[in-house]
N, C-alpha and C positions, 0 to 999 in steps of 0.2 A: 368450688370451681375457681381455678387460678387465672382470672382474666388479665391480671397484670403481666404475668409471664408470657401469655399469648400475644398481648399487645407489644411487649418488648421484642419478642421474636419476629413479629411482622414488621416492626419498624426497622430491625436490623436487615431484614431481607430487602426492604425498599431502599435502604441506604446502599446496600451491596449492588442492587440493580442500577441505581443512579451512578455509582462510581464506575461500574462496568461500562455503562453507556458513555460516560464522560471519557473514559479511557479509550473507547473505540473512536470517539470523535477527535480526540487529540492524537491518535495514533498516526504515524507516518507511513504505515503499511498501505500500499495501493489497493484500491477497491478491486474485488475479484472480477475478472472478466475473462471469458473464453478466448478473446483475441490476445490479451496480454499474456495469458498462460499458454498460448499456442495450442489450444485444444479445439480449434475450428476444424471441420472436416476438410481433408486435403486429398488431392489425387497423388498417389505414390506409384507411378508406373514401374514395372519391373522390366528391365531390358533383357528380354529373352533372346536367344539366338535368332528366332524367327523375325522379331521386330527389328533387330539390328541389320540383318541381311536385307530385309524388305526396304528399310530406309535407304541403305546404300544403293540398292538397285533403282529405286525411284529417283534419287538425286542424279544418278548417272544417266538414266533415260531422259530426264528433263534437261540437264546441262549440256549433253553432247549435241543434240540438235540445235540448241541455241548457239553453241560455239561455232558449228558449221555455218549457220545462217549469218552470224556476225562476220566470219571470215569471208564468206562470199560477198556480203555487202561491202566490206572493206576493199575487196579486190576490184569491185566495179567502180570505185572512186578513181578518177583520173587526176593525177597530181604532177605538176611541173615545179621543180625547185631549182633555183639558180642563184649561186652566190656571186655577187657583183662588186663587193667592196674592194677586191684586189684588181679585178679586170678593168675597173673604171679609173684607175690611177695611171696617169701618163708615164711612159718609160723613164723620162728624165726625173720623175719624182718617186721612183720605185723604192729608193733607199731613204726617202724623207717624206713619208706619207702625211705626217702631221703638218709639215709646212705647206703641202698641197691643199689640205682641207681647210687650213686656217687662213690661207691667202685669199683676198677678195679679187685678185687679178687672174687667178687660174680659172680655166674653163671647166665647169663641173658637169657638163652635158656628156652623157655616155650612151651609146647605142648597143643594144644586145639583140640577138636573134634566137628565138626559141622555137623548137619543132613540137607540134602537138602529136603525142604518140598514139592516141585514140580519140574517137569522137568525144567532144566535151559539150554536154547539153547545158543550156543556161538554167539558172544563173550560175556563172562562174565566179567564184569568190577570189578576191585578190588580198593576199596577206603580205605584211613585211615581218620578217623573222630577225630577231636580234639575239646574239649569243654573248655570254659573259657580261650581261647588263643586269645588275642586281637592283631591280626595282623594289625588292623586299627589304632593303637596308633600313634599319630603324630610323635614322635621321632623315632619310629621303622620304619614307612613308609618312612621317609626321609633318613634313614641310608642306602644309596645305591648310586652308581654312574652309571647312564645310559650310559654316554659317555665311561666309562671304559669297560662296558659290550659289547659295540658295536664295538670298534676299539682298536687294539693293540697300536696305536699311542697315545691313551689317557690313558695309563696304570697308569700314575701318578696322574690322576684326582681322588683324594680321600678326597677332602675337606669336603664332606658331610657324610663321612663314620665313623666318630669317634663313639665309641672307637676302632672299628676294621678297622683302616685305614692303618697303617704301622706297621712293626715289630720294635723291639728294635733297629735295625740297620738302621731305616728309609727307609727300602725297602718296596715298595708298596705291599699290599695284593690284590690278584686277585682271585675271586671277593671280593670286600671289603664291609663292612657294616654289620649291625646286622641281616638283613634278610637272607643273604647268610650264615652267621656264625651259625644261628640257624636252618639250614637245617635238616629236619626230617630224622632220621637214624634208625628207626625200620625196620626190614626186615621180610618177610614172605616166607615160603616154603610150597607148597601144594602137597598132594598126596591122591589118592583114590585107595583102594584095593592094596596097596603097589606099585602103579604106580604113578610116579612123574608127576605132572601137570606143564607144562612149562608156565612161566609167561613172556609175551611179553611186552617190554618197549617201543616199537616203536609206534610213532604217539599218544602219550599220552599228548603231549603239543600242544598248538596252533601253527599252521603253521606260522602265522604272527609274533609271538614272535621269533620263530627260525630264520626266514629270516631277520627280521628288528631290533630286540632288542638285539640279542646275536650274536657276531661276530664269523665267522669261523676261524679267525686268532688269537683269544684270548684264551689263555690257563691258567688254574689255576696256581697260583704262591704264595708261602708262605701261602697257605690256611690251617687253623687249625694247624698252626705250633707252636702256643704259648702254655703256660702251662695250660690255661683254654680252654677246648674243648667245643664248643657249640653244634655241631651236626655231621652230616655225613661229611666224607672227599670226595674229588673229585680226579679223575684220571688226573694227570698232563699232560698226553699224549693225552687227548681227548679235542677238542675245546669246548667252552661253548655252541655253537649252537647245539651240539650233546648230551649234558648232560641234558636229558629231565626231570629227577627228579628235578634238580635245576630250570629249566625253569618253571615247574609247581609250585614249592614252591615260586618262586619270584613273581608270580601273586598273590598279597596279597588279603586276604578275607576281606569282609566288615563287617562281623558279628563275634562274639566271638566263635560261634559254626559253624564249616565248614568241608567240605569234600574235599579231593584232590585225584586225580587219581594216583594210584600206578602202575597199569599195567592191562593186559588183559589175560584171559584164553581162548584159542581158541579151547576148547574141551567141548562137551555137557556133562551135568551132569544129571543123572536120579533121579527120586524121591526116597527118603530114602537112597541115597548114603551117606556114612560117609566120610567127608573130614577131613583129619588129617593136621593140620596147625602147623608148627614149627615156632615159633616167637622168634626173637631176640629183647628182651625188653630193648632197649638202651635209648630211648628218655625220658628226664626228664620232666614229667608233675607234679610230686609230689611236687615240690617246690612252685608251685602257685595254687595247688588245681585243676589241670586240669584232664581231662578224655581222654582215648584213646579207640577207637572202630575200629574194622575191619568190613568192609562192602563188601559183594559180591552181585552184582545186575545185572539183565538183563535190557534191555531197550525196549521202544515201540516208536511209532511215536511221542509221546510228550516228550520223554526222559525217565528219571528215574521215580520212584514211586512218585507221586504228586497228592494227592486227593484235594488239595486246589483249583486248577484251575477248576476242574469239579464242585465242590461245589459252587464256585463263579459264574460260568455261570448259574447253576441251580437257585441260589438265585436271581440273577438279572432277569433272565427270568421269574421266578415265581412271583416276585414282579410286573413286567410289566403286566403280564396277570391278576393278581389280581386287579391292578389299572384300566386296560381296562374294566374288568367286572363290577367294581364298578361304573365307569363313565357311562357305558351303562345302568345299572339299574337306576342310578340317572337321566339320560337323558330321560328314558322311563317313570319312575314314576312321576318325577317332571320336565317336560320340561320347558325351558326358552328361549325366543327369543334372538337371538344374538344381542348384542348392545342395549338392552332395557334400556333407560335412567331412567325408573321408579325405577330401583334397586339402583340408586345412593343415597348415604346417605342424600344429601341435598334435594332430591326429596321425600324422605320418612319421612321428618320432624325430623330427628335425630340431 
C-alpha cells in the first residue's frame, strides 16, 4: 500500500485550497450582493393605453377645479396700486428730480387720494413696491454681518460690511453694511372722512427672523451718522429684534421688482371711500431710474392677488384632458395590439 503517495496527494490538495483561499482574500473583486448586481425585485410597470389615458384624465379632473378655485380667490382680493414717485415731484423740479430728492430744503410731503373700488375687509396690508432695485446684486447682498445682528458680543464683526463698516474714528456701525444703510424711509399716513386710520407695525416680519437672526441685546450704534445718509434712521433705544421695518428690509428680494410689507390697517373700508394718503417722499429712486408704488391689498386663502397660479393649473389640466381625449379617439379609431412586433421598423422592411 503506497501511503507516501496518498500523503503527498493530500498535502498538494491542502496547499491548493490554501492558495485558493488566499487568492480569494486578496482579490479586488467585490463581494457578491443582489443589490450591487441589481438583482433585487423591482416594479416594472407597463404603460398600457388604459393607464396613460386614466392618468391624464385624473390629473385634468384634479387640476381644473383647483385652477378655478385659485382664480376665484384671486378675483376676491381687492388691490389698490398707485405710483407716486413722479406725481410727488413739484413742477419746478420735474426736469431735475435728483436735485429735488437730495436737497434738504425741498418739501417732501405729498398728498394723494385713492378711491376704494370694492369693500376691503381688515386686515388691509400696506406694501411699498420698488422697481429696478437690484437687491440681489452680489456685493450688495454680501454687505452685512449676520453675527453682529445676532449678538452684542460680535459688535466688531464688520469685515464684510464695507463701505459702511466703521466710522471715521474706527467705531463699529450697528447694523453695518449697505443693506441696512439703504433702509427704505418713505412714510405714509392714511385718513378717511377726516378720520385717521391707524397703521399697525406689529407682526409684519417673519417670527423666525426676529427670534434667531436679530438679537434682543443688539442696539443701533453710529447708524446713519456720516455725511452721506442712505435711508431711514433707527431708534437707538430699541433692540434690532423689535425694529420690524429693518427686519423686513434685510430679507433681500430675488427680483428687481419687489414688494415689502409696510404695515396693516385694522379697519374695514367701504366701496367708494376716498382715502387721503400723506406721503413723505424721502427715498431716492431717481438716481437709478427706479419707481415707487404704494399698494393696499386684502388677502385670500392663497395670499394676495395672483392670477398666475390659477391660469397654470387650468392650462396643465386642460392639456391633460386634451391629450386624454386625443388618445381615446386614436385608440378607438385605429386600435393597435400592445407589443405587436410587426410595427418595428426592421419588420416593416424600412
